[in-house]
N, C-alpha and C positions, 0 to 999 in steps of 0.2 A: 320541912315544910316545903311543900313543892313550890315551883315556880309562880304559880298565880297566886296562892297564898300569901307568899313572901311581899310580891306587889301590891296585893289588895290590902295587905297590910300596912305597908310603904304608903300608898297612898293616903288610906287614912288618918295614921298618923301624921301624914302632913299637913292633912287639911283639918286638923284640929289643931295645929300649932300655927295655923294661920301663912305659911309660905304658901306664898301668889303661883308660884313657877310649880309648881306638885308635878301637872300632867311632864313637861321636860324631863323632871327627875325621874320619873314614871319611869320612862324610857328610856334614860341614861342606863338606869341598871337592866333593863328587858332585855337591851342589846348586850348588856353585862352577860348575862343569861345566855342567847344565844352565842354567842361566842365562847363561854367553853364548854358548852353542849357540841359545839362543832369539833372541839379538842379533845371528848371524852367526857367529860364531867357531866356526873347526874344531878338533877336538877335539887334534890336535898344537900349534896356535897357543896354544891355552888352556892347555897342558901347560909349554909354552917359556915361560911367564910366570911361572908359580910357580916357588919352588924346590926346589931336589932335595926328593928323601922321604929321606933322612938328614941332614938338615940342617934341614927339619922337625921330623923326630922328638928330634933334639937339642937342638933349644928347648923341645920341651914336657918333656925329662930337664931340662933347666934350671928350669922351673916347678916340677918337683916337687919337685926341693930346696930350691927359691929361695923357693917361695909363700909368701906374708905375711910375706917379710920386709923387703920395701921400703915398709914404714909402722913404725916401731919404736916401742913404748911405746903403751897404751894409751891416754893421753892424748890425742896424738896420730892416733891411728885414729878416738878418739869424735868427735873434732874435724870429722875430715871426712866422717864418718858424719854429724851436724848439718848440715855444709853442704849435703850431699849432699839431708836430707828437708827443707829451704829450698827446694833448688832444686826438689823434687818440690813443694813446695805450689804455688810458681811457676808453674810447666810443666803441673799439674793441669789448672788452667781451659781450658788451649790443646788438650789433648786431647780436654778433654770437649765444647767448640766443634766440632773435626774431626768429632767421633760423631755429636754435634748437628745437623751440615749432612747426612751421611748420611741421620739418622732421616727431617728436613724434605723433605729430597729423595725419601725413600721414600715420604713422606705427600703430595708433589706427583703421584708415580706413583698411587698408591690413590685419589686425589682424579681424578686423569685419565682412570681408569678407569671409574670411577663416572659422572662425566660424562657419557664415551662412551656407558656404557650406557644412559644419559638419552635422549642425542639418540637414539640408532639407533632407540630404543623410543618415541619422540616423549611420551617424558614431559617436559612444559614447565613443570610446576608443581610441586614435590616437596616438600611438609612431612609434618614429623616432630613428633608430639607438639603439633600446630598451631603448627609455628615452619619458616616456609620454607626449607628448606637448597639449592633450586636452585628457580631460576627463568632460563627460555629466553625471548625472546619469541617470538611465531606466525609462522612460517614455513613453507614447503613443505615433503613430507617429506624430499624429494631432498636439500632442502637442509639441513637436519637431519641425515640420516642421513651426507651427505659432511662436517659439522663433526663429526660422531660418530667416525667415520677420521680427520680432522686431529687432535682430542683424543686418540685413542687412541698415533695417533704421539710425540703430544709424550710422555706418560706411558713410551711405550718410549725415548723419549731421556731421560728424566730417569730413568731405569732404569738406563741405557747411564751415564751421569755418578756417580749412586749407588755403583754396583760402583767403578769407576776412585775416585774420594773413597773407600772404605772402605779398598782395596786399598791408597791411599796411607796412610792416617790410622795404618794396622796396619802396614804397612813402618813409618813413622815413629817409631811405640811401641819396636816392636821394637831396633830401633835404637839409641833414646836408652836400653834396657836395656840394651842389648848394649855400650854406652859407658858404662852407671853402674858394671856387674860389672867391667868392665877398669879403672875409677879405682880402686874399692875392691881390687880382686886377689883375685876369686876364681876364678884358675886359669884362664881363658879369653883371655887377653891376645895370643895368637897364633893367634887363629881368625879368619877370614877377616872383615873389614869389610862389614859389609852394606851395599850401595846405599840411594839415598834412593828410586831410581826402584825400586818392587816386579817381581819375578819373575811373570808373564802366561805360560802353556803356551800354546803357539801356537792349540792348539784356543780356548780361549778369547778369545785374542786375534782370533781369525778370527771368533766367534761375536758381541763386541761391537763387530768393526770394521764386518760387514754389517746389523746389528741400526740402527747409528748412520746408514749412510749411506740405507738403503732405510725409515728412520724418517724422516729427513729429509725425500728424497725424496715419501714418502707425505706428509708434513704440508705442506711446499709443495704438491703438484698438487692434493687433497681442500681445502686452503682455498683455492685458486684458480676450482676446478669448485665450489664449492659459491656465490661470490660471481656466476659466471658463472649459475649455477642461480637465484640471487634476484633477476640483471638480467632475465634472459629472461621468468619468473614477472609480477616487478613493471612490465615493461614501464620499465625508467630503469635509471639507472646510480645512484640512490640508494635501496635498495631502503626502507631504514631510514625515507626520508621520509616513502614513500607508504606503510608500514604503521604509521608512527606508534609507532616504537621507546622514543621519549624521550619521550614524551607521556603525562602521570599518566592513568591509569585512574579 
């Protein structure tokens, strides 16, 4: 059974069973096919791992008749909700930390871009409001330009890591919220479980992979080339000693 055949059969079964939210359910299973396809699974292979559409429709019909009956009594439900509130308070700093890491990586990327521009423009000493915000030791322009390329590449690597971290953080948050709803009993108990690994489209995955590979190559090559250029310009393998980088002025 192909993807479209399975989804059509599922939609027909849900409508026949009187499930009101059939569109959302079909979309959920369509995303499941997309995720499996991205990991190399065929349509027939994915459809074979899923329950028959009639069985799934029957499960949602059961939910329509029993939703909310799993937790009897207001005190028990109130206790469950209170427990989840405490769990949310405990886990909130974890998710905040995850997104703070993403923000820090974005800051590294932006700082790298700024530093690369300064190197390429031979801006060795930059001050804002009398405060020195960037200082680079004197060196030949070719060396500074190559270092600028290396910093640009490092910023690109930071961007790739930030994107992956953001996707994982969002996926973990979605997975937790899905589990949250299932445990309380909000009528989503039979939805497909979300994987920990986020789904990344083929084009985005290819773009991130190529960016990481080229950035890593450029970073290493530019850094090595800048050192070679400084050695040639100074006539020694320790140009920082010759140019007295670490000597107080």
